[in-house]
N, CA, C and O atoms as a GROMACS GRO file, in nm:
protein
  584
    1MET      N    1  -6.509  13.123  11.568
    1MET     CA    2  -6.427  13.181  11.672
    1MET      C    3  -6.288  13.197  11.616
    1MET      O    4  -6.227  13.101  11.568
    2ALA      N    5  -6.238  13.313  11.622
    2ALA     CA    6  -6.107  13.344  11.568
    2ALA      C    7  -6.001  13.314  11.673
    2ALA      O    8  -6.019  13.340  11.792
    3THR      N    9  -5.891  13.258  11.626
    3THR     CA   10  -5.780  13.231  11.718
    3THR      C   11  -5.679  13.343  11.706
    3THR      O   12  -5.657  13.398  11.598
    4ALA      N   13  -5.620  13.372  11.814
    4ALA     CA   14  -5.521  13.479  11.815
    4ALA      C   15  -5.390  13.428  11.758
    4ALA      O   16  -5.357  13.310  11.773
    5ALA      N   17  -5.317  13.514  11.692
    5ALA     CA   18  -5.187  13.477  11.638
    5ALA      C   19  -5.091  13.449  11.753
    5ALA      O   20  -5.098  13.514  11.857
    6PRO      N   21  -5.003  13.354  11.736
    6PRO     CA   22  -4.909  13.324  11.844
    6PRO      C   23  -4.822  13.444  11.874
    6PRO      O   24  -4.784  13.520  11.784
    7LEU      N   25  -4.792  13.460  11.999
    7LEU     CA   26  -4.712  13.572  12.043
    7LEU      C   27  -4.564  13.537  12.035
    7LEU      O   28  -4.523  13.426  12.069
    8ILE      N   29  -4.487  13.631  11.992
    8ILE     CA   30  -4.342  13.613  11.991
    8ILE      C   31  -4.289  13.694  12.107
    8ILE      O   32  -4.305  13.816  12.113
    9SER      N   33  -4.226  13.625  12.198
    9SER     CA   34  -4.173  13.694  12.316
    9SER      C   35  -4.022  13.714  12.299
    9SER      O   36  -3.961  13.663  12.205
   10GLN      N   37  -3.966  13.788  12.392
   10GLN     CA   38  -3.823  13.813  12.389
   10GLN      C   39  -3.743  13.683  12.405
   10GLN      O   40  -3.630  13.674  12.358
   11ALA      N   41  -3.802  13.580  12.472
   11ALA     CA   42  -3.732  13.454  12.495
   11ALA      C   43  -3.714  13.378  12.364
   11ALA      O   44  -3.625  13.293  12.355
   12ASN      N   45  -3.795  13.406  12.263
   12ASN     CA   46  -3.788  13.334  12.137
   12ASN      C   47  -3.698  13.404  12.035
   12ASN      O   48  -3.682  13.355  11.923
   13LEU      N   49  -3.640  13.517  12.071
   13LEU     CA   50  -3.559  13.593  11.977
   13LEU      C   51  -3.412  13.587  12.015
   13LEU      O   52  -3.376  13.589  12.133
   14SER      N   53  -3.328  13.579  11.914
   14SER     CA   54  -3.184  13.585  11.938
   14SER      C   55  -3.142  13.731  11.950
   14SER      O   56  -3.222  13.820  11.920
   15PRO      N   57  -3.020  13.758  11.993
   15PRO     CA   58  -2.977  13.898  12.003
   15PRO      C   59  -2.988  13.974  11.872
   15PRO      O   60  -3.004  14.096  11.872
   16GLY      N   61  -2.980  13.904  11.759
   16GLY     CA   62  -2.992  13.970  11.628
   16GLY      C   63  -3.135  13.986  11.585
   16GLY      O   64  -3.161  14.044  11.479
   17GLY      N   65  -3.231  13.937  11.663
   17GLY     CA   66  -3.371  13.952  11.630
   17GLY      C   67  -3.428  13.834  11.552
   17GLY      O   68  -3.545  13.839  11.513
   18ASP      N   69  -3.350  13.727  11.529
   18ASP     CA   70  -3.400  13.610  11.457
   18ASP      C   71  -3.478  13.521  11.552
   18ASP      O   72  -3.453  13.516  11.672
   19LEU      N   73  -3.574  13.451  11.495
   19LEU     CA   74  -3.657  13.361  11.574
   19LEU      C   75  -3.576  13.235  11.606
   19LEU      O   76  -3.524  13.169  11.516
   20ILE      N   77  -3.566  13.202  11.736
   20ILE     CA   78  -3.490  13.085  11.779
   20ILE      C   79  -3.578  12.961  11.778
   20ILE      O   80  -3.546  12.862  11.713
   21ALA      N   81  -3.687  12.966  11.848
   21ALA     CA   82  -3.776  12.851  11.858
   21ALA      C   83  -3.915  12.896  11.817
   21ALA      O   84  -3.951  13.012  11.836
   22PRO      N   85  -3.991  12.806  11.762
   22PRO     CA   86  -4.126  12.846  11.723
   22PRO      C   87  -4.208  12.877  11.849
   22PRO      O   88  -4.189  12.814  11.953
   23PRO      N   89  -4.296  12.972  11.838
   23PRO     CA   90  -4.377  13.006  11.954
   23PRO      C   91  -4.469  12.890  11.991
   23PRO      O   92  -4.508  12.809  11.906
   24ALA      N   93  -4.502  12.884  12.119
   24ALA     CA   94  -4.591  12.777  12.165
   24ALA      C   95  -4.733  12.808  12.121
   24ALA      O   96  -4.788  12.912  12.155
   25SER      N   97  -4.790  12.717  12.045
   25SER     CA   98  -4.930  12.733  12.004
   25SER      C   99  -4.988  12.596  11.981
   25SER      O  100  -4.915  12.497  11.976
   26LYS      N  101  -5.117  12.591  11.966
   26LYS     CA  102  -5.183  12.464  11.943
   26LYS      C  103  -5.176  12.424  11.796
   26LYS      O  104  -5.191  12.307  11.762
   27LYS      N  105  -5.154  12.521  11.709
   27LYS     CA  106  -5.145  12.492  11.567
   27LYS      C  107  -5.002  12.449  11.533
   27LYS      O  108  -4.907  12.500  11.593
   28PRO      N  109  -4.987  12.359  11.441
   28PRO     CA  110  -4.851  12.322  11.403
   28PRO      C  111  -4.785  12.438  11.329
   28PRO      O  112  -4.846  12.502  11.243
   29VAL      N  113  -4.662  12.463  11.362
   29VAL     CA  114  -4.588  12.571  11.300
   29VAL      C  115  -4.533  12.526  11.166
   29VAL      O  116  -4.532  12.602  11.069
   30TYR      N  117  -4.488  12.404  11.161
   30TYR     CA  118  -4.430  12.352  11.038
   30TYR      C  119  -4.524  12.247  10.981
   30TYR      O  120  -4.578  12.165  11.056
   31SER      N  121  -4.542  12.247  10.856
   31SER     CA  122  -4.624  12.142  10.795
   31SER      C  123  -4.538  12.069  10.694
   31SER      O  124  -4.456  12.130  10.623
   32ILE      N  125  -4.556  11.941  10.687
   32ILE     CA  126  -4.482  11.858  10.593
   32ILE      C  127  -4.582  11.808  10.490
   32ILE      O  128  -4.679  11.742  10.524
   33PRO      N  129  -4.559  11.840  10.366
   33PRO     CA  130  -4.654  11.794  10.264
   33PRO      C  131  -4.651  11.642  10.258
   33PRO      O  132  -4.545  11.579  10.269
   34GLU      N  133  -4.768  11.585  10.240
   34GLU     CA  134  -4.775  11.440  10.232
   34GLU      C  135  -4.707  11.393  10.105
   34GLU      O  136  -4.723  11.449   9.997
   35LEU      N  137  -4.632  11.292  10.124
   35LEU     CA  138  -4.565  11.236  10.008
   35LEU      C  139  -4.653  11.129   9.949
   35LEU      O  140  -4.715  11.050  10.020
   36GLY      N  141  -4.658  11.127   9.821
   36GLY     CA  142  -4.736  11.022   9.755
   36GLY      C  143  -4.667  10.889   9.776
   36GLY      O  144  -4.552  10.883   9.820
   37LEU      N  145  -4.735  10.785   9.747
   37LEU     CA  146  -4.676  10.653   9.762
   37LEU      C  147  -4.568  10.636   9.656
   37LEU      O  148  -4.596  10.610   9.539
   38ALA      N  149  -4.450  10.650   9.699
   38ALA     CA  150  -4.337  10.635   9.607
   38ALA      C  151  -4.294  10.489   9.608
   38ALA      O  152  -4.306  10.420   9.710
   39ARG      N  153  -4.245  10.445   9.499
   39ARG     CA  154  -4.198  10.307   9.490
   39ARG      C  155  -4.068  10.295   9.568
   39ARG      O  156  -3.973  10.370   9.544
   40GLN      N  157  -4.064  10.203   9.659
   40GLN     CA  158  -3.945  10.185   9.740
   40GLN      C  159  -3.843  10.104   9.661
   40GLN      O  160  -3.874  10.004   9.597
   41THR      N  161  -3.723  10.150   9.668
   41THR     CA  162  -3.615  10.079   9.601
   41THR      C  163  -3.530  10.013   9.708
   41THR      O  164  -3.483  10.080   9.800
   42ARG      N  165  -3.510   9.885   9.695
   42ARG     CA  166  -3.426   9.814   9.790
   42ARG      C  167  -3.286   9.802   9.731
   42ARG      O  168  -3.268   9.765   9.615
   43LEU      N  169  -3.192   9.834   9.813
   43LEU     CA  170  -3.054   9.821   9.771
   43LEU      C  171  -2.996   9.696   9.835
   43LEU      O  172  -3.009   9.675   9.956
   44PHE      N  173  -2.934   9.616   9.758
   44PHE     CA  174  -2.872   9.494   9.808
   44PHE      C  175  -2.721   9.511   9.803
   44PHE      O  176  -2.664   9.557   9.704
   45TYR      N  177  -2.659   9.472   9.911
   45TYR     CA  178  -2.513   9.476   9.917
   45TYR      C  179  -2.463   9.335   9.894
   45TYR      O  180  -2.493   9.243   9.971
   46ARG      N  181  -2.389   9.318   9.792
   46ARG     CA  182  -2.333   9.188   9.762
   46ARG      C  183  -2.181   9.203   9.766
   46ARG      O  184  -2.121   9.256   9.673
   47PRO      N  185  -2.118   9.156   9.876
   47PRO     CA  186  -1.974   9.173   9.886
   47PRO      C  187  -1.902   9.094   9.778
   47PRO      O  188  -1.942   8.985   9.740
   48VAL      N  189  -1.796   9.153   9.731
   48VAL     CA  190  -1.714   9.086   9.631
   48VAL      C  191  -1.618   8.995   9.705
   48VAL      O  192  -1.535   9.040   9.784
   49VAL      N  193  -1.632   8.869   9.678
   49VAL     CA  194  -1.548   8.771   9.746
   49VAL      C  195  -1.440   8.728   9.648
   49VAL      O  196  -1.467   8.665   9.546
   50GLY      N  197  -1.319   8.764   9.682
   50GLY     CA  198  -1.206   8.724   9.600
   50GLY      C  199  -1.128   8.616   9.671
   50GLY      O  200  -1.169   8.566   9.775
   51SER      N  201  -1.020   8.583   9.616
   51SER     CA  202  -0.936   8.483   9.682
   51SER      C  203  -0.871   8.548   9.803
   51SER      O  204  -0.834   8.665   9.799
   52PRO      N  205  -0.856   8.472   9.911
   52PRO     CA  206  -0.794   8.530  10.030
   52PRO      C  207  -0.649   8.568  10.001
   52PRO      O  208  -0.584   8.513   9.912
   53ALA      N  209  -0.603   8.664  10.078
   53ALA     CA  210  -0.465   8.709  10.058
   53ALA      C  211  -0.370   8.591  10.078
   53ALA      O  212  -0.386   8.514  10.173
   54ARG      N  213  -0.275   8.578   9.991
   54ARG     CA  214  -0.181   8.468  10.002
   54ARG      C  215  -0.079   8.499  10.109
   54ARG      O  216  -0.021   8.607  10.114
   55GLN      N  217  -0.058   8.403  10.194
   55GLN     CA  218   0.041   8.416  10.300
   55GLN      C  219   0.177   8.373  10.247
   55GLN      O  220   0.185   8.280  10.167
   56PRO      N  221   0.282   8.440  10.290
   56PRO     CA  222   0.415   8.398  10.244
   56PRO      C  223   0.451   8.261  10.301
   56PRO      O  224   0.418   8.230  10.416
   57LYS      N  225   0.519   8.181  10.222
   57LYS     CA  226   0.563   8.049  10.270
   57LYS      C  227   0.694   8.061  10.345
   57LYS      O  228   0.718   7.988  10.440
   58HIS      N  229   0.780   8.154  10.303
   58HIS     CA  230   0.910   8.173  10.366
   58HIS      C  231   0.924   8.319  10.404
   58HIS      O  232   0.889   8.408  10.327
   59LEU      N  233   0.976   8.342  10.523
   59LEU     CA  234   1.002   8.480  10.564
   59LEU      C  235   1.121   8.483  10.659
   59LEU      O  236   1.163   8.381  10.712
   60LEU      N  237   1.173   8.601  10.678
   60LEU     CA  238   1.286   8.622  10.769
   60LEU      C  239   1.232   8.686  10.896
   60LEU      O  240   1.168   8.791  10.891
   61PHE      N  241   1.258   8.623  11.008
   61PHE     CA  242   1.202   8.663  11.136
   61PHE      C  243   1.311   8.725  11.222
   61PHE      O  244   1.423   8.674  11.226
   62GLY      N  245   1.280   8.833  11.289
   62GLY     CA  246   1.378   8.898  11.374
   62GLY      C  247   1.318   8.970  11.492
   62GLY      O  248   1.370   9.073  11.534
   63ALA      N  249   1.210   8.917  11.548
   63ALA     CA  250   1.140   8.988  11.656
   63ALA      C  251   1.134   8.901  11.782
   63ALA      O  252   1.028   8.847  11.816
   64ILE      N  253   1.245   8.889  11.849
   64ILE     CA  254   1.248   8.819  11.977
   64ILE      C  255   1.203   8.919  12.083
   64ILE      O  256   1.256   9.030  12.092
   65SER      N  257   1.103   8.881  12.163
   65SER     CA  258   1.045   8.976  12.258
   65SER      C  259   1.123   8.986  12.390
   65SER      O  260   1.095   9.075  12.470
   66ASP      N  261   1.218   8.897  12.414
   66ASP     CA  262   1.297   8.902  12.537
   66ASP      C  263   1.393   9.021  12.530
   66ASP      O  264   1.477   9.026  12.440
   67PRO      N  265   1.383   9.117  12.622
   67PRO     CA  266   1.468   9.236  12.614
   67PRO      C  267   1.616   9.207  12.642
   67PRO      O  268   1.701   9.290  12.610
   68LYS      N  269   1.648   9.092  12.699
   68LYS     CA  270   1.788   9.057  12.725
   68LYS      C  271   1.858   9.003  12.600
   68LYS      O  272   1.980   8.999  12.595
   69LEU      N  273   1.780   8.963  12.501
   69LEU     CA  274   1.836   8.902  12.381
   69LEU      C  275   1.823   8.994  12.261
   69LEU      O  276   1.740   9.084  12.258
   70ARG      N  277   1.907   8.969  12.163
   70ARG     CA  278   1.897   9.041  12.037
   70ARG      C  279   1.918   8.943  11.922
   70ARG      O  280   1.986   8.841  11.938
   71VAL      N  281   1.862   8.974  11.809
   71VAL     CA  282   1.875   8.890  11.690
   71VAL      C  283   1.996   8.941  11.612
   71VAL      O  284   2.002   9.058  11.573
   72LEU      N  285   2.092   8.850  11.590
   72LEU     CA  286   2.214   8.887  11.516
   72LEU      C  287   2.188   8.892  11.366
   72LEU      O  288   2.235   8.983  11.297
   73LYS      N  289   2.114   8.797  11.316
   73LYS     CA  290   2.074   8.796  11.176
   73LYS      C  291   1.935   8.735  11.166
   73LYS      O  292   1.897   8.656  11.252
   74PRO      N  293   1.860   8.771  11.064
   74PRO     CA  294   1.722   8.722  11.053
   74PRO      C  295   1.715   8.569  11.049
   74PRO      O  296   1.798   8.502  10.988
   75ILE      N  297   1.613   8.517  11.115
   75ILE     CA  298   1.593   8.373  11.125
   75ILE      C  299   1.502   8.329  11.010
   75ILE      O  300   1.390   8.380  10.998
   76PRO      N  301   1.547   8.235  10.925
   76PRO     CA  302   1.461   8.190  10.816
   76PRO      C  303   1.349   8.100  10.870
   76PRO      O  304   1.375   8.001  10.938
   77VAL      N  305   1.226   8.138  10.840
   77VAL     CA  306   1.109   8.067  10.892
   77VAL      C  307   1.022   8.023  10.776
   77VAL      O  308   1.000   8.098  10.680
   78GLU      N  309   0.972   7.900  10.785
   78GLU     CA  310   0.877   7.849  10.686
   78GLU      C  311   0.739   7.848  10.749
   78GLU      O  312   0.720   7.792  10.857
   79MET      N  313   0.643   7.910  10.682
   79MET     CA  314   0.506   7.918  10.732
   79MET      C  315   0.420   7.813  10.664
   79MET      O  316   0.434   7.787  10.544
   80SER      N  317   0.330   7.754  10.742
   80SER     CA  318   0.231   7.662  10.686
   80SER      C  319   0.103   7.677  10.766
   80SER      O  320   0.101   7.736  10.874
   81GLN      N  321  -0.005   7.621  10.711
   81GLN     CA  322  -0.134   7.630  10.778
   81GLN      C  323  -0.195   7.491  10.781
   81GLN      O  324  -0.202   7.423  10.679
   82ARG      N  325  -0.239   7.451  10.902
   82ARG     CA  326  -0.302   7.320  10.918
   82ARG      C  327  -0.419   7.331  11.013
   82ARG      O  328  -0.406   7.383  11.124
   83LYS      N  329  -0.533   7.283  10.968
   83LYS     CA  330  -0.654   7.278  11.051
   83LYS      C  331  -0.685   7.411  11.120
   83LYS      O  332  -0.719   7.413  11.238
   84GLY      N  333  -0.674   7.520  11.047
   84GLY     CA  334  -0.713   7.650  11.099
   84GLY      C  335  -0.609   7.721  11.183
   84GLY      O  336  -0.636   7.832  11.231
   85SER      N  337  -0.492   7.661  11.204
   85SER     CA  338  -0.388   7.732  11.279
   85SER      C  339  -0.262   7.739  11.192
   85SER      O  340  -0.241   7.659  11.101
   86TYR      N  341  -0.181   7.838  11.222
   86TYR     CA  342  -0.058   7.861  11.147
   86TYR      C  343   0.060   7.803  11.224
   86TYR      O  344   0.061   7.802  11.347
   87ILE      N  345   0.158   7.755  11.149
   87ILE     CA  346   0.278   7.698  11.208
   87ILE      C  347   0.398   7.769  11.147
   87ILE      O  348   0.413   7.776  11.025
   88ALA      N  349   0.484   7.821  11.235
   88ALA     CA  350   0.608   7.886  11.193
   88ALA      C  351   0.723   7.794  11.234
   88ALA      O  352   0.744   7.769  11.352
   89ARG      N  353   0.797   7.743  11.135
   89ARG     CA  354   0.901   7.644  11.162
   89ARG      C  355   1.039   7.698  11.126
   89ARG      O  356   1.061   7.753  11.018
   90PHE      N  357   1.132   7.681  11.221
   90PHE     CA  358   1.273   7.714  11.200
   90PHE      C  359   1.345   7.581  11.183
   90PHE      O  360   1.378   7.514  11.281
   91HIS      N  361   1.369   7.542  11.057
   91HIS     CA  362   1.419   7.408  11.026
   91HIS      C  363   1.558   7.380  11.082
   91HIS      O  364   1.583   7.270  11.131
   92GLU      N  365   1.648   7.476  11.077
   92GLU     CA  366   1.785   7.452  11.124
   92GLU      C  367   1.789   7.408  11.270
   92GLU      O  368   1.870   7.324  11.308
   93ALA      N  369   1.702   7.466  11.351
   93ALA     CA  370   1.698   7.431  11.493
   93ALA      C  371   1.590   7.327  11.522
   93ALA      O  372   1.578   7.281  11.636
   94ASP      N  373   1.512   7.290  11.422
   94ASP     CA  374   1.401   7.196  11.437
   94ASP      C  375   1.305   7.241  11.548
   94ASP      O  376   1.266   7.162  11.633
   95GLU      N  377   1.268   7.370  11.545
   95GLU     CA  378   1.175   7.428  11.641
   95GLU      C  379   1.060   7.494  11.565
   95GLU      O  380   1.075   7.530  11.448
   96PHE      N  381   0.946   7.508  11.632
   96PHE     CA  382   0.830   7.569  11.567
   96PHE      C  383   0.747   7.645  11.669
   96PHE      O  384   0.762   7.629  11.790
   97GLY      N  385   0.659   7.729  11.617
   97GLY     CA  386   0.560   7.801  11.697
   97GLY      C  387   0.426   7.788  11.627
   97GLY      O  388   0.421   7.778  11.504
   98ALA      N  389   0.319   7.788  11.702
   98ALA     CA  390   0.186   7.772  11.643
   98ALA      C  391   0.092   7.878  11.699
   98ALA      O  392   0.110   7.925  11.811
   99GLY      N  393  -0.009   7.916  11.619
   99GLY     CA  394  -0.106   8.014  11.664
   99GLY      C  395  -0.220   8.027  11.566
   99GLY      O  396  -0.214   7.976  11.454
  100ALA      N  397  -0.325   8.095  11.608
  100ALA     CA  398  -0.444   8.114  11.525
  100ALA      C  399  -0.418   8.208  11.407
  100ALA      O  400  -0.488   8.202  11.307
  101THR      N  401  -0.316   8.294  11.419
  101THR     CA  402  -0.279   8.385  11.311
  101THR      C  403  -0.130   8.371  11.286
  101THR      O  404  -0.058   8.310  11.364
  102VAL      N  405  -0.083   8.429  11.176
  102VAL     CA  406   0.060   8.426  11.145
  102VAL      C  407   0.137   8.499  11.255
  102VAL      O  408   0.243   8.452  11.297
  103SER      N  409   0.085   8.610  11.301
  103SER     CA  410   0.153   8.688  11.405
  103SER      C  411   0.167   8.609  11.535
  103SER      O  412   0.272   8.611  11.599
  104LEU      N  413   0.059   8.539  11.573
  104LEU     CA  414   0.065   8.460  11.696
  104LEU      C  415   0.161   8.342  11.683
  104LEU      O  416   0.229   8.307  11.779
  105ALA      N  417   0.167   8.280  11.565
  105ALA     CA  418   0.261   8.170  11.543
  105ALA      C  419   0.404   8.221  11.551
  105ALA      O  420   0.490   8.154  11.610
  106LEU      N  421   0.432   8.338  11.493
  106LEU     CA  422   0.568   8.394  11.500
  106LEU      C  423   0.603   8.436  11.642
  106LEU      O  424   0.716   8.419  11.686
  107GLU      N  425   0.506   8.490  11.714
  107GLU     CA  426   0.530   8.528  11.854
  107GLU      C  427   0.562   8.404  11.938
  107GLU      O  428   0.651   8.408  12.023
  108ASP      N  429   0.490   8.296  11.914
  108ASP     CA  430   0.515   8.171  11.986
  108ASP      C  431   0.653   8.116  11.952
  108ASP      O  432   0.724   8.067  12.041
  109LEU      N  433   0.692   8.122  11.826
  109LEU     CA  434   0.825   8.078  11.786
  109LEU      C  435   0.932   8.163  11.853
  109LEU      O  436   1.033   8.110  11.900
  110GLY      N  437   0.912   8.295  11.859
  110GLY     CA  438   1.007   8.384  11.924
  110GLY      C  439   1.025   8.350  12.071
  110GLY      O  440   1.137   8.349  12.122
  111LYS      N  441   0.914   8.323  12.141
  111LYS     CA  442   0.922   8.285  12.283
  111LYS      C  443   0.994   8.152  12.300
  111LYS      O  444   1.075   8.136  12.390
  112THR      N  445   0.964   8.057  12.213
  112THR     CA  446   1.027   7.925  12.219
  112THR      C  447   1.178   7.937  12.200
  112THR      O  448   1.255   7.880  12.276
  113LEU      N  449   1.219   8.013  12.098
  113LEU     CA  450   1.362   8.027  12.070
  113LEU      C  451   1.434   8.102  12.183
  113LEU      O  452   1.546   8.066  12.219
  114SER      N  453   1.371   8.205  12.238
  114SER     CA  454   1.438   8.280  12.345
  114SER      C  455   1.451   8.196  12.472
  114SER      O  456   1.555   8.200  12.537
  115GLU      N  457   1.348   8.120  12.507
  115GLU     CA  458   1.356   8.032  12.625
  115GLU      C  459   1.459   7.922  12.604
  115GLU      O  460   1.537   7.891  12.694
  116LEU      N  461   1.461   7.863  12.485
  116LEU     CA  462   1.555   7.756  12.455
  116LEU      C  463   1.698   7.808  12.459
  116LEU      O  464   1.785   7.744  12.518
  117PHE      N  465   1.723   7.923  12.397
  117PHE     CA  466   1.858   7.979  12.397
  117PHE      C  467   1.903   8.011  12.539
  117PHE      O  468   2.017   7.983  12.576
  118THR      N  469   1.816   8.069  12.619
  118THR     CA  470   1.851   8.105  12.757
  118THR      C  471   1.884   7.981  12.838
  118THR      O  472   1.985   7.979  12.909
  119ARG      N  473   1.803   7.877  12.829
  119ARG     CA  474   1.827   7.753  12.905
  119ARG      C  475   1.956   7.684  12.860
  119ARG      O  476   2.035   7.638  12.943
  120LEU      N  477   1.976   7.676  12.729
  120LEU     CA  478   2.097   7.610  12.680
  120LEU      C  479   2.223   7.686  12.720
  120LEU      O  480   2.325   7.625  12.749
  121THR      N  481   2.216   7.818  12.722
  121THR     CA  482   2.332   7.898  12.762
  121THR      C  483   2.360   7.879  12.910
  121THR      O  484   2.476   7.869  12.949
  122GLU      N  485   2.256   7.874  12.993
  122GLU     CA  486   2.275   7.856  13.137
  122GLU      C  487   2.333   7.718  13.170
  122GLU      O  488   2.411   7.705  13.265
  123GLN      N  489   2.297   7.617  13.094
  123GLN     CA  490   2.341   7.480  13.123
  123GLN      C  491   2.446   7.432  13.023
  123GLN      O  492   2.458   7.312  13.000
  124GLN      N  493   2.520   7.521  12.966
  124GLN     CA  494   2.615   7.490  12.859
  124GLN      C  495   2.720   7.387  12.902
  124GLN      O  496   2.764   7.307  12.819
  125GLU      N  497   2.762   7.387  13.028
  125GLU     CA  498   2.866   7.296  13.076
  125GLU      C  499   2.820   7.151  13.077
  125GLU      O  500   2.901   7.060  13.059
  126SER      N  501   2.692   7.127  13.097
  126SER     CA  502   2.644   6.989  13.110
  126SER      C  503   2.567   6.940  12.988
  126SER      O  504   2.494   6.841  12.997
  127LEU      N  505   2.582   7.006  12.875
  127LEU     CA  506   2.508   6.967  12.755
  127LEU      C  507   2.576   6.853  12.682
  127LEU      O  508   2.698   6.841  12.681
  128GLY      N  509   2.493   6.768  12.621
  128GLY     CA  510   2.544   6.662  12.534
  128GLY      C  511   2.575   6.718  12.397
  128GLY      O  512   2.552   6.836  12.371
  129PRO      N  513   2.628   6.635  12.307
  129PRO     CA  514   2.668   6.684  12.175
  129PRO      C  515   2.552   6.741  12.092
  129PRO      O  516   2.570   6.840  12.022
  130ASP      N  517   2.434   6.680  12.100
  130ASP     CA  518   2.320   6.731  12.022
  130ASP      C  519   2.276   6.869  12.071
  130ASP      O  520   2.250   6.958  11.990
  131MET      N  521   2.269   6.887  12.201
  131MET     CA  522   2.228   7.016  12.256
  131MET      C  523   2.334   7.122  12.236
  131MET      O  524   2.302   7.240  12.219
  132LYS      N  525   2.463   7.082  12.238
  132LYS     CA  526   2.570   7.178  12.207
  132LYS      C  527   2.559   7.226  12.062
  132LYS      O  528   2.578   7.344  12.033
  133HIS      N  529   2.527   7.133  11.972
  133HIS     CA  530   2.508   7.171  11.833
  133HIS      C  531   2.388   7.266  11.817
  133HIS      O  532   2.396   7.365  11.744
  134LEU      N  533   2.278   7.236  11.887
  134LEU     CA  534   2.161   7.322  11.883
  134LEU      C  535   2.194   7.461  11.938
  134LEU      O  536   2.150   7.561  11.882
  135HIS      N  537   2.271   7.467  12.046
  135HIS     CA  538   2.312   7.596  12.102
  135HIS      C  539   2.399   7.673  12.002
  135HIS      O  540   2.386   7.795  11.990
  136ALA      N  541   2.487   7.602  11.932
  136ALA     CA  542   2.571   7.668  11.832
  136ALA      C  543   2.486   7.724  11.718
  136ALA      O  544   2.513   7.834  11.668
  137VAL      N  545   2.384   7.650  11.676
  137VAL     CA  546   2.295   7.698  11.570
  137VAL      C  547   2.221   7.822  11.616
  137VAL      O  548   2.216   7.922  11.545
  138LEU      N  549   2.164   7.817  11.735
  138LEU     CA  550   2.091   7.933  11.788
  138LEU      C  551   2.184   8.053  11.809
  138LEU      O  552   2.143   8.167  11.790
  139SER      N  553   2.310   8.027  11.848
  139SER     CA  554   2.406   8.136  11.873
  139SER      C  555   2.441   8.212  11.746
  139SER      O  556   2.484   8.327  11.753
  140ARG      N  557   2.424   8.150  11.631
  140ARG     CA  558   2.449   8.221  11.505
  140ARG      C  559   2.339   8.325  11.477
  140ARG      O  560   2.361   8.420  11.402
  141PHE      N  561   2.222   8.306  11.540
  141PHE     CA  562   2.108   8.395  11.514
  141PHE      C  563   2.073   8.483  11.633
  141PHE      O  564   2.025   8.594  11.614
  142ILE      N  565   2.096   8.434  11.756
  142ILE     CA  566   2.054   8.503  11.877
  142ILE      C  567   2.172   8.515  11.972
  142ILE      O  568   2.254   8.424  11.981
  143ASN      N  569   2.180   8.626  12.044
  143ASN     CA  570   2.282   8.642  12.146
  143ASN      C  571   2.231   8.739  12.252
  143ASN      O  572   2.130   8.806  12.233
  144TYR      N  573   2.303   8.745  12.364
  144TYR     CA  574   2.267   8.839  12.470
  144TYR      C  575   2.306   8.981  12.431
  144TYR      O  576   2.405   9.002  12.359
  145ARG      N  577   2.230   9.077  12.478
  145ARG     CA  578   2.267   9.218  12.460
  145ARG      C  579   2.382   9.248  12.553
  145ARG      O  580   2.396   9.186  12.659
  146ARG      N  581   2.463   9.342  12.514
  146ARG     CA  582   2.576   9.381  12.600
  146ARG      C  583   2.541   9.499  12.685
  146ARG      O  584   2.624   9.546  12.763
   0.00000   0.00000   0.00000
């Protein structure tokens, strides 16, 4: 029994006359030749593990997030790492910030210094000699915007 050739209708042709979709038929229009059993090659990814990037021990910090305050000169900060967290220490004021990353430790230090400076400035009349000295140290680095 002979089968009829598939019909190409106007719906299967583009305006230029090219065939858009294969005609509907029971026979497969496209055939894929069987591939022989090829040897499979496995690719292994072995990441190159080098030494982690070295973090700076000393840096100059100048990013106080309080919009009322400004940094007059960069604050010298010593960075260290203990038990998986970073510590940013400002030795002159004996203050520090801590966080899971260097950025978070510096952000914490910035918040600490801005809150401390604001409180000491507000209560300047009733401060003892140690707190007056601390306020003077912070005033060399931080001040209010005009």
